[in-house]
C-alpha positions as CSV (number, residue, x, y, z in Angstrom):
1,M,107.1,92.6,111.3
2,K,106.0,94.8,108.4
3,C,102.5,95.0,109.9
4,A,104.0,96.2,113.2
5,T,105.9,99.0,111.5
6,V,102.6,100.2,110.0
7,L,100.8,100.1,113.3
8,I,103.6,102.0,115.0
9,T,103.4,104.6,112.3
10,L,99.6,105.0,112.8
11,I,99.7,105.4,116.6
12,P,100.8,109.1,116.6
13,V,97.9,110.0,114.4
14,A,95.2,108.0,116.1
15,P,93.5,111.1,117.7
16,M,93.3,112.6,114.2
17,A,91.7,109.5,112.8
18,Q,89.1,109.4,115.7
19,E,88.0,112.9,115.0
20,L,87.4,112.3,111.3
21,S,83.9,111.2,110.4
22,A,83.0,108.0,108.7
23,I,84.2,107.6,105.2
24,D,81.7,109.1,102.7
25,A,81.2,107.6,99.3
26,H,84.2,108.3,97.2
27,T,85.2,108.1,93.6
28,H,88.2,105.9,92.6
29,G,90.9,107.9,90.9
30,A,89.9,111.1,92.6
31,G,91.0,112.4,95.9
32,H,90.5,115.7,97.7
33,I,93.1,118.2,99.0
34,T,92.5,121.4,100.9
35,I,95.4,123.9,100.7
36,S,95.3,126.9,103.1
37,I,97.9,129.6,102.6
38,E,99.0,131.1,105.9
39,E,101.4,133.9,106.8
40,T,104.5,131.9,106.8
41,G,103.5,128.7,105.0
42,F,100.6,126.5,104.1
43,T,98.6,123.5,105.4
44,L,97.5,120.6,103.3
45,S,94.7,118.2,104.2
46,L,94.5,115.1,101.9
47,E,91.8,112.5,101.6
48,V,92.3,109.7,99.0
49,P,90.6,106.4,98.5
50,G,92.8,103.5,99.4
51,I,92.5,101.9,96.0
52,D,94.2,105.0,94.4
53,I,97.2,104.7,96.7
54,V,97.8,100.9,97.2
55,G,95.5,99.4,94.6
56,F,93.0,97.8,96.9
57,E,90.4,98.6,99.6
58,H,90.2,95.2,101.3
59,T,92.0,93.9,104.3
60,A,95.7,93.6,103.6
61,E,95.8,89.9,102.9
62,N,99.5,89.2,102.7
63,E,102.9,90.6,103.4
64,D,103.1,92.2,100.0
65,E,99.9,94.2,100.6
66,Q,101.1,95.1,104.1
67,A,104.4,96.3,102.6
68,D,102.5,98.4,100.0
69,V,100.5,100.1,102.8
70,A,103.7,100.7,104.8
71,A,105.5,102.2,101.8
72,A,102.5,104.4,101.0
73,I,102.4,105.7,104.5
74,S,106.1,106.4,104.4
75,D,105.8,108.3,101.1
76,L,102.8,110.2,102.3
77,S,104.7,111.2,105.4
78,K,107.1,113.3,103.2
79,P,104.8,115.9,101.7
80,L,107.5,118.0,100.1
81,E,108.4,115.0,98.0
82,I,104.9,114.6,96.6
83,F,103.6,118.2,96.7
84,E,106.6,120.2,95.5
85,P,106.8,124.0,95.9
86,P,109.6,125.9,94.2
87,S,112.9,125.1,95.9
88,E,113.7,128.9,96.1
89,A,111.0,129.3,98.7
90,E,113.0,127.1,101.1
91,C,110.0,125.2,102.5
92,V,110.3,122.6,105.3
93,T,107.7,120.2,106.7
94,A,106.8,121.3,110.2
95,T,104.3,118.4,110.8
96,A,103.0,115.4,108.8
97,N,100.3,113.1,110.1
98,V,99.1,110.2,108.0
99,A,96.3,107.8,108.9
100,L,94.6,104.9,107.1
101,V,90.9,105.0,107.9
102,G,88.8,102.0,107.3
103,D,89.0,98.3,107.9
104,L,92.2,97.5,106.0
105,F,93.8,95.6,108.9
106,I,90.8,94.3,110.8
107,P,88.5,92.1,108.7
108,D,84.8,92.2,109.4
109,E,83.9,88.6,110.0
110,G,80.3,89.3,109.1
111,Q,81.0,90.4,105.6
112,A,82.3,88.6,102.5
113,S,85.5,89.8,100.9
114,D,83.6,92.1,98.5
115,D,85.6,95.2,97.7
116,S,82.3,97.2,97.4
117,A,81.7,96.7,101.1
118,H,85.1,98.2,102.1
119,H,86.0,101.8,101.7
120,T,89.4,102.6,103.1
121,E,90.9,106.1,102.8
122,F,94.3,107.6,103.4
123,Q,94.1,110.9,105.2
124,A,97.0,113.2,105.8
125,E,97.4,116.6,107.5
126,Y,100.6,118.7,106.8
127,L,102.0,122.0,107.9
128,V,104.7,123.4,105.7
129,Q,106.7,126.5,106.7
130,C,108.6,128.6,104.1
131,Q,111.4,131.1,104.3
132,E,110.1,132.9,101.3
133,L,106.4,132.2,101.0
134,S,106.0,134.8,98.2
135,L,108.1,132.5,96.0
136,V,105.5,129.7,96.3
137,T,103.7,130.5,93.0
138,S,103.0,126.9,92.1
139,I,103.0,123.4,93.5
140,R,104.0,120.5,91.4
141,F,102.1,117.3,92.2
142,V,104.8,114.6,92.0
143,Y,101.9,112.6,93.8
144,F,100.7,111.5,90.3
145,E,104.1,109.9,89.5
146,R,104.3,108.1,92.8
147,F,100.6,106.9,92.9
148,I,99.9,105.6,89.4
149,R,96.2,104.9,90.0
150,A,95.5,108.5,91.0
151,E,93.9,110.5,88.2
152,R,93.0,113.8,89.8
153,L,92.8,115.7,93.0
154,V,89.9,118.1,93.7
155,V,91.6,121.2,95.3
156,E,90.0,123.7,97.7
157,L,92.5,126.5,97.8
158,M,92.1,129.0,100.6
159,S,94.2,132.2,100.5
160,P,93.9,135.8,101.6
161,E,92.3,136.4,98.1
162,G,89.5,134.0,98.9
163,T,88.6,130.4,98.3
164,Q,88.9,128.7,94.9
165,N,87.8,125.2,93.8
166,L,90.2,123.7,91.3
167,T,91.3,120.4,89.9
168,V,94.8,119.1,89.4
169,E,95.1,116.1,87.1
170,R,97.7,113.6,86.1
171,A,97.9,115.2,82.6
172,M,98.6,118.7,84.1
173,P,100.2,118.1,87.6
174,V,100.9,121.7,88.5
175,L,98.7,124.0,90.6
176,N,99.4,127.7,90.0
177,L,98.8,129.8,93.1
178,P,97.4,133.3,93.3
179,N,100.1,136.1,93.6
């Protein structure tokens, strides 16, 4: 039953997953997030290796691993609980789409169960609207508290002031935004 829950969760984002290219080589412990500041809010696009989120990149082999995947998808579907802007900005999630890309549920019968042959990735797209966008001066990454294997996120921050490449790490989980 837990597997069915995950599959139902993934159905609405299937078109997003199909548009994404094959998973490139990735570094465990490091994900990527693009944050684009808009007129009334911001978008976030997240790509993180499966091992950083659930601790494995192979096919979910038992109910516990399937439950871990379902819990991760549930948590990632609530962006303001893992990427926290100041509460005074009165932000709300307008959309949240999460997909697991790779062969986590469908084993490749031609390959041995070698983790190096599997590269799964959680991908998420969010749209956040804020009543007072000017009060979003930082984002606290509660993400690192929830996903204990994650060490850093490489951030591409796009704002009216231009594009910046930054890094947010477990040791300093706050991103200060340009004024």
